[in-house]
N, C-alpha and C positions, 0 to 999 in steps of 0.2 A: 566544455560544450555539456550541457544537461541531457541525462538521457530520459526519454520521456516512458510511460508506463502504458499508454495508450497511443496507436496510431491516429485517432480523431483528435485534430487540432481546432482552434478557432480563436480570433482575434477579440481584442476589448472590444472592437468597433463591430462585430458580429453579434457581441453579447446585449447588442440594442435590441435585438430579437431571440431571446434566450428560445422559444418554442422551435423555431427554426433549426437552432444550433442542434436540439435533442433529438427534432424529428429526425435531421440529417445522420445523426450517431447511430440511430435504431436500437436504444435501448442501453449503448456503452458508453461507459466516462470519456468524456472530452477533456484533453488540455487544453488551458486557456493561457494564451501566449500574448505579453505587450512588448511591442520592440523586441521582437524574435525569442525574448526570455521567458521561460516559464513561471507563471505567478500562482497556479490553482489547477485544481480540476473541478470541473461540472461534472457531479455523478445523479443521474437521473433516480428518483425514488424507484421507480420499480426495482432498478437493481440494490439498492441498499436493504429494502425489505424481505431480497433471496438470500440476504447474508444471514449465515447461524450464528446466534450470539453465543459468543466463548465465556464458557464456567470459567470461574477463577479455579484454581488449586487450592486445595487445602494444605496446610504445613504437612501433612503425612503422607499426601501424594506427591510433594514435592521432593520430599526426601526420598520416597523410593522411586521417583524419578532419578533423581542426581544419585543414588546407588547403582541404578541399573545403567545408569552412560558413564558410569566412574572410568570402566577399563578404558573406553574410548579416547573419552577426554584428559587421562592422565598424561600421554606425551606431552598434549598442548599444555598442561599446566606445570609440567617442567619446565618446558623449553620458556614458559614465560617467567617463572621463578628467578631464571638468571639474567632477565632482563632489568 
């Protein structure tokens, strides 16, 4: 069973009238189901415009991040080395 990332759902049949689906969702993403299986998500444009773009890390910023988290990650790395 697939976990849905949103409580709003619609069927492929309901997508014949997408505006009704979006109005019912009140600006939240909608899971699209076909034969009770998840096929995708319908996300309103106003929701996407609210998302802040992520700036890619520079090489130095990535190295700093790895150095700061090394102590926390080391036990996991040691465990994975033996696998």
